[in-house]
ZATIGU-739038 format. One line per field, with one value per residue (C-alpha): residue in three letters; x, y, z. Coordinates in pm, whole numbers. Each point is the difference from the previous one (the first is absolute). Layout:
// ZATIGU-739038
resn	Ala:...
xx	X:...
yy	Y:...
zz	Z:...
***
This chain:
// ZATIGU-739038
resn	Unk:Unk:Unk:Unk:Unk:Unk:Unk:Unk:Unk:Unk:Unk:Unk:Unk:Unk:Unk:Unk:Unk:Unk:Unk:Unk:Unk:Unk:Unk:Unk:Unk:Unk:Unk:Unk:Unk:Unk:Unk:Unk:Unk:Unk:Unk:Unk:Unk:Unk:Unk:Unk:Unk:Unk:Unk:Unk:Unk:Unk:Unk:Unk:Unk:Unk:Unk:Unk:Unk:Unk:Unk:Unk:Unk:Unk:Unk:Unk:Unk:Unk:Unk:Unk:Unk:Unk:Unk:Unk:Unk:Unk:Unk:Unk:Unk:Unk:Unk:Unk:Unk:Unk:Unk:Unk:Unk:Unk:Unk:Unk:Unk:Unk:Unk:Unk:Unk:Unk:Unk:Unk:Unk:Unk:Unk:Unk:Unk:Unk:Unk:Unk:Unk:Unk:Unk:Unk:Unk:Unk:Unk:Unk:Unk:Unk:Unk:Unk:Unk:Unk:Unk:Unk:Unk:Unk:Unk:Unk:Unk:Unk:Unk:Unk:Unk:Unk:Unk:Unk:Unk:Unk:Unk:Unk:Unk:Unk:Unk:Unk:Unk:Unk:Unk:Unk:Unk:Unk:Unk:Unk:Unk:Unk:Unk:Unk:Unk:Unk:Unk:Unk:Unk:Unk:Unk:Unk:Unk:Unk:Unk:Unk:Unk:Unk:Unk:Unk:Unk:Unk:Unk:Unk:Unk:Unk:Unk:Unk:Unk:Unk:Unk:Unk:Unk:Unk:Unk:Unk:Unk:Unk:Unk:Unk:Unk:Unk:Unk:Unk:Unk:Unk:Unk:Unk:Unk:Unk:Unk:Unk:Unk:Unk:Unk:Unk:Unk:Unk:Unk:Unk:Unk:Unk:Unk:Unk:Unk:Unk:Unk:Unk:Unk:Unk:Unk:Unk:Unk:Unk:Unk:Unk:Unk:Unk:Unk:Unk:Unk:Unk:Unk:Unk:Unk:Unk:Unk:Unk:Unk:Unk:Unk:Unk:Unk:Unk:Unk:Unk:Unk:Unk:Unk:Unk:Unk:Unk:Unk:Unk:Unk:Unk:Unk:Unk:Unk:Unk:Unk:Unk:Unk:Unk:Unk:Unk:Unk:Unk:Unk:Unk:Unk:Unk:Unk:Unk:Unk:Unk:Unk:Unk:Unk:Unk:Unk:Unk:Unk:Unk:Unk:Unk:Unk:Unk:Unk:Unk:Unk:Unk:Unk:Unk:Unk:Unk:Unk:Unk:Unk:Unk:Unk:Unk:Unk:Unk:Unk:Unk:Unk:Unk:Unk:Unk:Unk:Unk:Unk:Unk:Unk:Unk:Unk:Unk:Unk:Unk:Unk:Unk:Unk:Unk:Unk:Unk:Unk:Unk:Unk:Unk:Unk:Unk:Unk:Unk:Unk:Unk:Unk:Unk:Unk:Unk:Unk:Unk:Unk:Unk:Unk:Unk:Unk:Unk:Unk:Unk:Unk:Unk:Unk:Unk:Unk:Unk:Unk:Unk:Unk:Unk:Unk:Unk:Unk:Unk:Unk:Unk:Unk:Unk:Unk:Unk:Unk:Unk:Unk:Unk:Unk:Unk:Unk:Unk:Unk:Unk:Unk:Unk:Unk:Unk:Unk:Unk:Unk:Unk:Unk:Unk:Unk:Unk:Unk:Unk:Unk:Unk:Unk:Unk:Unk:Unk:Unk:Unk:Unk:Unk:Unk:Unk:Unk:Unk:Unk:Unk:Unk:Unk:Unk:Unk:Unk:Unk:Unk:Unk:Unk:Unk:Unk:Unk:Unk:Unk:Unk:Unk:Unk:Unk:Unk:Unk:Unk:Unk:Unk:Unk:Unk:Unk:Unk:Unk:Unk:Unk:Unk:Unk:Unk:Unk:Unk:Unk:Unk:Unk:Unk:Unk:Unk:Unk:Unk:Unk:Unk:Unk:Unk:Unk:Unk:Unk:Unk:Unk:Unk:Unk:Unk:Unk:Unk:Unk:Unk:Unk:Unk:Unk:Unk:Unk:Unk:Unk:Unk:Unk:Unk:Unk:Unk:Unk:Unk:Unk:Unk:Unk:Unk:Unk:Unk:Unk:Unk:Unk:Unk:Unk:Unk:Unk:Unk:Unk:Unk:Unk:Unk:Unk:Unk:Unk:Unk:Unk:Unk:Unk:Unk:Unk:Unk:Unk:Unk:Unk:Unk:Unk:Unk:Unk:Unk:Unk:Unk:Unk:Unk:Unk:Unk:Unk:Unk:Unk:Unk:Unk:Unk:Unk:Unk:Unk:Unk:Unk:Unk:Unk:Unk:Unk:Unk:Unk:Unk:Unk:Unk:Unk:Unk:Unk:Unk:Unk:Unk:Unk:Unk:Unk:Unk:Unk:Unk:Unk:Unk:Unk:Unk:Unk:Unk:Unk:Unk:Unk:Unk:Unk:Unk:Unk:Unk:Unk:Unk:Unk:Unk:Unk:Unk:Unk:Unk:Unk:Unk:Unk:Unk:Unk:Unk:Unk:Unk:Unk:Unk:Unk:Unk:Unk:Unk:Unk:Unk:Unk:Unk:Unk:Unk:Unk:Unk:Unk:Unk:Unk:Unk:Unk:Unk:Unk:Unk:Unk:Unk:Unk:Unk:Unk:Unk:Unk:Unk:Unk:Unk:Unk:Unk:Unk:Unk:Unk:Unk:Unk:Unk:Unk:Unk:Unk:Unk:Unk:Unk:Unk:Unk:Unk:Unk:Unk:Unk:Unk:Unk:Unk:Unk:Unk:Unk:Unk:Unk:Unk:Unk:Unk:Unk:Unk:Unk:Unk:Unk:Unk:Unk:Unk:Unk:Unk:Unk:Unk:Unk:Unk:Unk:Unk:Unk:Unk:Unk:Unk:Unk:Unk:Unk:Unk:Unk:Unk:Unk:Unk:Unk:Unk:Unk:Unk:Unk:Unk:Unk:Unk:Unk:Unk:Unk:Unk:Unk:Unk:Unk:Unk:Unk:Unk:Unk:Unk:Unk:Unk:Unk:Unk:Unk:Unk:Unk:Unk:Unk:Unk:Unk:Unk:Unk:Unk:Unk:Unk:Unk:Unk:Unk:Unk:Unk:Unk:Unk
xx	4949:-321:79:-199:159:-209:-46:108:-358:61:232:-94:-268:266:242:-253:14:367:108:77:-330:-178:196:-109:-365:23:155:-262:-278:136:22:-359:-196:-338:47:110:230:-172:51:362:63:-139:216:307:-45:-44:314:205:-139:146:381:203:187:358:268:241:-3:159:-192:157:-67:65:372:15:-275:-104:150:-132:-53:-118:-173:289:116:-183:-291:-344:-240:-342:-303:-226:-9:-113:332:184:-214:63:375:-5:-185:274:268:-187:3:380:72:-232:252:297:-131:-226:-306:-32:120:330:-48:-157:-165:-39:-32:-128:57:-343:102:-205:149:-81:62:236:130:-103:143:145:346:48:254:99:312:266:28:283:198:374:191:251:277:-260:-315:-116:-197:-336:106:70:210:-214:170:-42:-153:265:-98:-377:-192:-119:-340:-2:67:-161:-333:0:-187:-47:-39:-211:226:258:356:-91:-257:44:-205:-295:-52:-307:212:271:-254:-174:332:71:-342:51:345:-132:-283:238:209:-296:-224:-261:244:85:355:81:-82:105:247:345:149:192:-100:214:-24:-22:341:163:219:-153:87:-294:-88:-328:-172:111:-116:-126:359:60:-308:77:210:-40:-61:-159:-347:-154:155:-269:275:72:49:-262:-121:160:-241:-148:133:-144:270:-59:220:240:-217:-292:184:167:357:275:199:324:326:164:-104:220:-163:27:-156:-262:173:306:-191:71:-177:-292:67:-268:45:-201:7:35:-231:-372:-230:-177:307:-53:216:83:132:234:116:59:216:204:54:42:125:231:60:-99:-126:-340:-191:215:-248:-128:-349:-180:-303:-235:-220:-298:200:41:319:181:253:334:290:-188:108:299:173:286:-120:165:-127:280:369:146:-342:-166:57:-67:-297:-341:-61:-354:-78:-294:-106:0:185:41:-340:-192:-17:-357:-114:-77:356:152:-224:110:371:-36:-194:275:258:-178:-62:375:73:-243:142:363:-66:174:-14:128:149:-248:186:-14:226:158:113:208:103:72:-342:-313:-212:-275:-68:-75:-348:87:334:-175:-261:258:200:-322:-69:-213:-331:-294:-375:-175:-80:-50:284:-117:177:-264:-182:-73:224:-245:-125:188:-79:38:-16:110:-113:357:70:254:-278:-259:-4:-276:-175:10:-147:-283:-63:-8:-244:-231:31:-130:-316:62:-265:46:300:326:151:320:207:298:-69:-32:-261:-272:-228:273:99:-362:-28:311:-124:-336:178:213:-308:-162:292:57:320:76:-150:308:-17:343:4:288:81:-271:-266:133:4:-354:-121:154:-140:-343:-26:185:-137:-274:-11:60:4:247:342:151:362:334:210:-180:-301:-306:65:362:-121:-235:285:223:-269:-47:374:26:-259:-328:-303:-223:206:-106:-136:240:-271:168:-304:79:-306:-53:182:307:-2:-14:278:230:-54:77:324:97:-43:210:291:-15:-142:-309:-302:-168:-83:204:296:237:379:22:-197:201:331:-105:-138:323:202:-229:13:358:-120:145:-200:-168:-9:-288:-284:171:-51:46:-108:-126:-206:-174:-122:145:-311:1:367:-93:-282:246:262:-261:-131:348:-6:199:-7:-115:-249:49:-262:-192:49:143:308:339:190:291:-222:-153:340:134:-305:38:366:-100:-257:252:245:-279:-107:357:69:248:-111:24:-328:-145:-309:65:-77:247:-148:-355:81:166:-291:-246:190:6:-370:-92:181:261:289:197:54:373:-36:281:-246:36:-364:-269:-40:373:35:-289:154:335:-170:-164:340:167:-288:-155:-349:-40:-137:192:189:374:42:265:-140:6:351:133:-170:150:349:-59:-113:322:206:-176:-12:305:232:11:118:-206:-60:-377:-57:-294:218:-17:331:286:99:-354:-43:334:-106:-329:181:240:-297:-190:310:39:-366:-107:328:-120:338:-37:295:74:-31:-226:-252:-360:-116:-256:237:33:-376:-68:236:-177:-339:126:136:-330:-194:224:-3:376:38
yy	21010:201:318:269:87:247:-64:228:120:202:240:-54:271:249:-108:95:360:31:130:-350:-120:272:-100:-360:107:201:-291:-246:246:30:-379:-51:326:-165:5:361:144:-180:-337:83:93:-335:-185:202:-83:-367:3:165:-241:-295:-19:-10:-319:1:52:-231:-376:-113:42:-180:212:-302:42:356:174:366:335:305:336:353:241:236:349:276:-66:-157:58:-146:145:-293:-343:175:187:-334:-142:303:-26:-364:116:259:-271:-210:307:37:-371:-55:80:-159:-336:-144:212:-75:83:-174:-97:-322:153:347:70:342:196:-102:-367:-93:-247:41:-232:117:-277:-240:-350:22:134:373:233:247:-152:132:-208:230:-24:-14:-325:-107:-262:-257:121:118:317:-18:-271:-8:-246:-210:-211:-367:69:198:254:57:238:304:-11:-374:-101:268:165:381:167:378:191:301:261:230:93:255:-225:-268:-320:-26:-288:-99:-21:-211:-237:-40:-74:-270:-157:17:-164:-270:-62:-22:-257:-192:-291:213:69:-281:-138:135:356:-18:268:-110:93:316:366:257:379:114:167:-341:-48:294:369:152:144:-197:-91:306:-15:-355:-121:-99:-221:-157:-283:-337:11:344:103:-97:-350:-245:-249:-335:-110:-147:-340:-287:-169:-327:-289:-349:-253:-358:-204:-265:-284:120:-4:-332:112:-254:46:195:-191:282:345:305:272:378:261:217:303:-89:18:307:-70:-156:-155:-77:-301:-199:-376:41:-297:-48:176:-333:-146:-115:109:-365:-35:296:-151:-335:170:189:-304:-269:195:240:-204:289:-82:161:225:306:280:133:52:-58:174:-133:183:-11:195:-296:12:-327:-56:-113:21:264:318:-123:-257:84:-45:-111:260:252:-74:232:123:-309:102:371:-14:-166:-168:1:-185:61:-333:65:174:358:162:-260:202:112:294:-259:-130:348:100:-313:66:360:-108:-252:277:222:-295:-70:362:-20:-326:107:336:197:99:-259:70:-117:-141:-272:-293:163:299:-220:-272:-55:-122:107:-99:107:110:344:37:-68:179:319:-41:-29:296:203:-55:-318:184:-239:-13:-28:-372:-227:-247:-353:-320:-269:-205:215:276:268:97:-132:187:-114:-366:-253:-304:-132:-181:-240:-215:-84:44:213:-306:-163:315:-7:-367:69:289:-224:-279:239:56:327:84:20:-235:158:-111:-198:208:92:370:227:243:196:-304:-210:286:39:-376:-23:284:-177:-320:185:152:-344:-166:290:175:350:43:152:-212:-158:-374:-22:-243:129:-41:-346:-111:128:-166:-338:13:101:-294:-246:-260:129:344:154:362:68:-101:137:-41:58:-252:-315:-194:-14:-367:78:277:-247:-250:269:107:-361:-51:278:-171:171:-176:-120:-95:159:-222:-7:87:292:212:337:26:156:-278:26:380:-28:-258:214:297:-225:-109:358:107:-296:78:374:167:208:-237:117:-349:47:-233:242:49:111:-302:-240:142:-8:-354:-131:171:-143:-358:3:-109:123:139:-284:-239:-99:36:257:50:369:196:341:-137:-335:-198:-348:-185:205:-82:-366:50:161:-272:-266:198:-10:-380:-87:-369:-110:286:199:-25:328:32:355:-135:96:-317:-166:-141:341:170:-262:47:378:-32:-249:248:284:-201:-88:362:129:191:-45:-310:155:-143:350:85:371:249:-150:-348:132:198:-301:-224:251:6:-380:-43:278:-181:276:-234:-131:-368:-76:-167:179:131:369:22:267:-46:31:287:189:-50:124:301:89:-16:228:247:-48:-105:-372:-115:-330:94:60:263:270:235:-278:-106:353:33:-338:130:323:-208:-202:317:150:-303:-197:278:-194:286:-125:199:56:-150:-234:-308:-316:-122:-154:324:55:-366:-9:310:-175:-313:200:184:-322:-157:302:27:-362:-194:-165:-155:72:-26:330:-144:271:-261:49:-355:-164:17:377:34:-216:218:312:-149:-79:354:151:-216:123:365:-23:97
zz	4430:-50:-192:-179:-336:-194:-373:-283:-36:317:-184:-367:19:109:-273:-270:129:-95:-340:-121:134:-198:-311:55:32:-322:-190:122:-88:-355:-34:120:-23:63:377:8:265:296:-168:-78:366:115:-253:99:368:-86:-213:274:259:-194:39:-319:-80:124:-262:184:-54:327:328:297:312:223:-80:132:194:12:-99:190:-176:71:-238:-77:104:188:236:-4:289:-77:173:-90:-163:-316:-16:10:-280:-219:67:-118:-311:-62:34:-255:-230:40:-47:-297:-280:180:119:-266:70:372:348:72:368:120:307:155:374:103:321:129:-11:-307:-249:-370:-294:-275:-225:275:-7:-349:-71:58:-161:275:158:-235:-313:-112:326:-79:-31:266:-5:112:-175:-338:-61:176:246:372:199:236:269:-76:-343:-186:-265:-13:-224:194:-168:-72:360:219:69:5:287:-7:324:-100:156:-152:87:269:172:264:-1:234:239:-201:-318:164:155:-337:-174:257:-62:-376:9:232:-245:-297:187:136:-98:-177:-285:-241:18:-347:116:363:113:106:338:-97:51:-183:-46:-363:38:67:-308:-190:-39:188:341:0:236:200:362:-51:-49:368:-15:-339:137:165:374:-12:109:-335:-4:120:80:-156:-356:-228:114:-186:-241:121:-204:25:-88:-115:236:-125:127:-209:-333:77:64:45:321:-48:24:195:124:62:207:-26:227:-167:149:-209:-327:-214:-329:-185:-342:-260:-233:-250:-55:-381:-48:-65:244:53:167:357:291:66:-357:55:329:-172:-262:257:223:-266:-300:183:314:226:351:-67:-236:-64:67:329:-144:-330:-152:-266:-252:236:260:234:205:73:275:-140:241:197:173:199:-223:-233:-358:-323:-244:-64:53:261:114:146:361:-37:-238:19:-337:-140:-323:-231:-153:-373:-280:-118:-49:203:323:73:217:270:-12:15:289:188:-61:116:309:82:-31:249:228:-9:90:290:135:-38:161:-273:-364:-247:-341:-263:-298:-264:-89:-305:208:232:-245:-368:-113:-188:302:75:-358:-140:149:364:-34:-116:272:279:-132:-12:369:-5:-31:-4:30:336:-5:304:41:75:79:-9:262:299:-126:-99:-341:-298:-318:-357:94:-257:197:8:325:143:145:-265:-376:-154:-142:343:155:-253:73:376:-41:-201:258:266:-205:-181:-261:-286:2:-111:-328:65:-241:219:-57:303:-129:183:36:160:230:111:46:216:221:29:104:254:161:8:178:237:-107:-124:-348:-168:-317:54:69:247:282:236:-267:-84:363:53:-320:80:352:-131:-238:225:243:229:-166:341:-110:279:111:-321:86:-164:190:116:-124:227:75:92:232:169:42:151:248:112:27:258:220:-83:145:-134:-303:-326:-273:-297:-252:-182:91:156:223:346:186:-220:29:380:-6:-212:231:299:-167:-84:363:109:-234:70:-310:-63:16:-321:-128:-319:-41:-172:0:365:122:-214:120:365:-33:-154:275:269:-132:-126:-344:-327:-289:-185:294:221:-246:-220:-366:75:-304:-95:-286:39:306:43:-116:-323:-52:31:-253:-243:37:-74:-297:-152:14:310:91:243:49:319:271:26:375:24:178:-139:74:-185:-276:-77:7:-243:-221:-10:-97:-272:-130:3:-207:-242:-56:-17:323:282:199:347:130:57:-204:-48:-280:-249:44:-26:-316:-165:103:-148:-329:-10:69:-245:-277:-21:76:-296:-50:-19:-339:-186:-258:-85:-104:42:378:69:-247:165:345:-135:-155:330:170:-255:-18:-344:-107:85:-337:-6:-317:36:-271:-54:267:259:-100:37:340:92:-83:192:299:-8:-31:301:227:-114:-127:-328:-223:-295:-315:-16:-344:65:-40:209:-132:200:179:132:96:183:195:84:116:219:152:76:154:227:97:54:-14:-321:-86:-372:-234:-176:-349:-147:-109:113:55:231:298:-28:-40:307:202:-131:94:350:41:-117:248:281:-116:-40:-366
***
């Protein structure tokens, strides 16, 4: 919304004419006499034109909205704009000793319809910080529907209508107030400073007659209400398929309209932990049907889909149906500004989707637990204020800030190797560190292979990369569901003439054939074999997923799956024909068992991630030797420096890990004695069905089970 808001300079020259302005000039002249009185006047105007820092710590206007004020008793009838400017200067004079040397209002609207900046977009002090307490609020608070008690200054802008008690507002003033409130709620204001949906008169909850004749307008639905609440922040969410989620055993649905709350958690583990590892623990260690949380957020501010908006969670006993559970991945003190911005954006997205305000709370407030730690607990209680940071979810999901390079598809070393393979100069060092050079290299590679250059190597990037380097280098036909050869077979099967050559090359003839097929089965003929085309084709032919030239995958074309199976040593080697027949399906399942994932025959994100770890040398040999490689992998899992030496710090972290993830109840003494080893053995039995005896002896069998769990991200 285009709006003209005049800066403080507009009235600063009038403020210096007041008694306090003259005192300020005199003081500045004494401090720097070389400039004389003219120099002191210039410095005084400049000082007044810069708003003083707010004395309040909390500033969450998105929880409340706007309070409307008038300028006090008697009458004010300006004859010109200059009269209005002088009146603002006089208000600054009156407020100077009371409100930290500045005017208390955020904005001032005069009778001519001009809008002037006071404190602007930082917290003001005019809304009644000494308003009396009520049974539901403390002093200086107001009750806000759906939010509860909100600070009058902490949660609301203050807008002064420049009239007095005996005056009535002009049409120009009311129209300008409407424009201003619309601006404060709109996209031009950052989410952290956006005004909430409420309009209150100053007298609401305070002992005052203010705002006088503006009172009938100082309410929602009035002439100054532009209508509508602030737009919900856009949140890009990494879907389950992208992070390699296992399918849930069961799902219980709940309508979003039945949600009443939003609960913040932490995982209490290392911030490097993957979402899949948390899901593995919940499903295998606790025997839950799925990951417990509805959403998860990492330190980079990426949001991951857990159970989603409409599934009952398993995050807070008694509140799983009513509350959406959001987990920060990490421990107390790990949450970054990116993570907090993402959690807050999710909260407002939840409010928008549910059509009502939701109670924002934390796990410890609704259960007997220290979760989510002191930092996030204080942050939630304080109103979840956060910086204005774009919220990104990865491939195709908009900007993702603070990237760590972590991905469910390809390890950092494998990304560096791929960038180098494409010809990047200078070649990246294969150090497994996602620094600025690697980020720039990944973006360069993404531009080269024709996908959004967001720096996150997700499934779309992987599919484009594999297609780019695969047979024929077609540069087109990048598909998420069916290899080019399988598309050609499907087109021929439906009777296309002339028959397409099964050459795995997505050229003009194949493009025309795919469009012909799409028209025949009743979908948009865009030439891209995506989910809609696959679903319609299966319905048309009566096939099931995986039949008739399947190998359906979001990650790797069939011929590349065959390459990978052969690379792992399968005998006899598969023919690289791009056809997903029984031999290829058997080979993929063999490869999945070899690299330690569920042998379902589907090469998805979990299989790709495990394959990347194997080929990068990150997989542990199951040799029963608790040596440097196994120790370093264990240290990465428990969140300490992976130096390969299992010293006292690592042992204490190891015990804390077992207490957190296996409810072991160990004393944190740095011991790996029988009690700690028994807890480890119980945990491994629960997570990977290791079948260990609980003898408290850490022998080769226990180490092999630990190595297997680490390979599967199930420790």
